[in-house]
N, C-alpha and C positions, 0 to 999 in steps of 0.2 A: 638840753638836750632831750628830745620828750622818751618819757618809760616808757614804759608796757613788758607787761606780764610779756611769762611764759609759759609752759605745760611742763612736768615730773611726772615721770614714771620713776615710781618704789615700788623693785622686784626683788625680793626677797632674794639670794644665792648662795647656796653653802650658808657657812656662818655667817654671815654679811648681809649687806645691803647694795644693788646696782640703780641708781638712779642716771633715767634721758633724756633729754631736752629734745622733745621729736621733731622742733619745728627748727632747730638746730645741730643735730644728732651731734650733738656734746652730750658724752657721762661722765662717766663719777662714780666713783662708789667709798660704802665707809657701814664701819661699827654695828650700827644705828640705823633708822629712818632718818633721826634728824638730820644725825651726819654725811650720810649720803647726801642730803638733801641740803648741807649748808658745802655742801663740798662739794656736787654740780652749781649750784648760786654760783662758784667762786670760779668755776672753770667758764660757765658763761660770762661771768664779766671776763675775764682775758681775753676771748675769746673775739666777745665784741674790740674791745680795746685796743688788739693787735692786729684781727684780717681784715681785711684788704677790702671794703665796701661791695662792694659786686659782687664778696665771696660771701658776704650776711646775703644779702638778693637772696643768688642764687639760691639757698640753703633754704630761705624762708619763703620762697615760693609751697604751695603747699597741694600742686595739683594733683601726688599721689597720695596725698593723708587721708584718711579712710577718710569720711562724711563723722564719721562721733570725734576723730580729734579735730575735725575741723569748727567744729560748734565749741573749741575747747579750750582754741588760740581767741589771749584776751584772761582769758582768767589765767588762776595758777593751781591746781588743781597733783592731788597726792595722792596719787592710788596704789596703794599696798595690799598682796597678796600673794599667791601664787601661780604661776603662769597663765593655769587652766581660767584662772580669771577674767581674761580679758581677751581669752580665745570664741572667737564665734559661730 
C-alpha cells in the first residue's frame, strides 16, 4: 500500500485541543497538542481501514478546499494557535 501524508490542523478549544484532517473530514481531540495529534492519526488510520474506497476518494476530492490547504496536501502540517490566526 502506498504511503500518503495528510494535513493536521490543531486548535486550542477550552482546556484541550481539537485536531482536524481536512482532506478526509476526520477530527479528534486531546488534552495536549501531542495527544490530539496522536488521536487524530489513530482516527485517520481507523477511517482508512474501515471506509469504503469510494467514500475515501469522495472525501479526498479537493475542489472546495482553499488554495492554502491545497498547497499543504502531501505534507504533514501542524498549525496551532487561536482560531483568529487562521482566518483571513
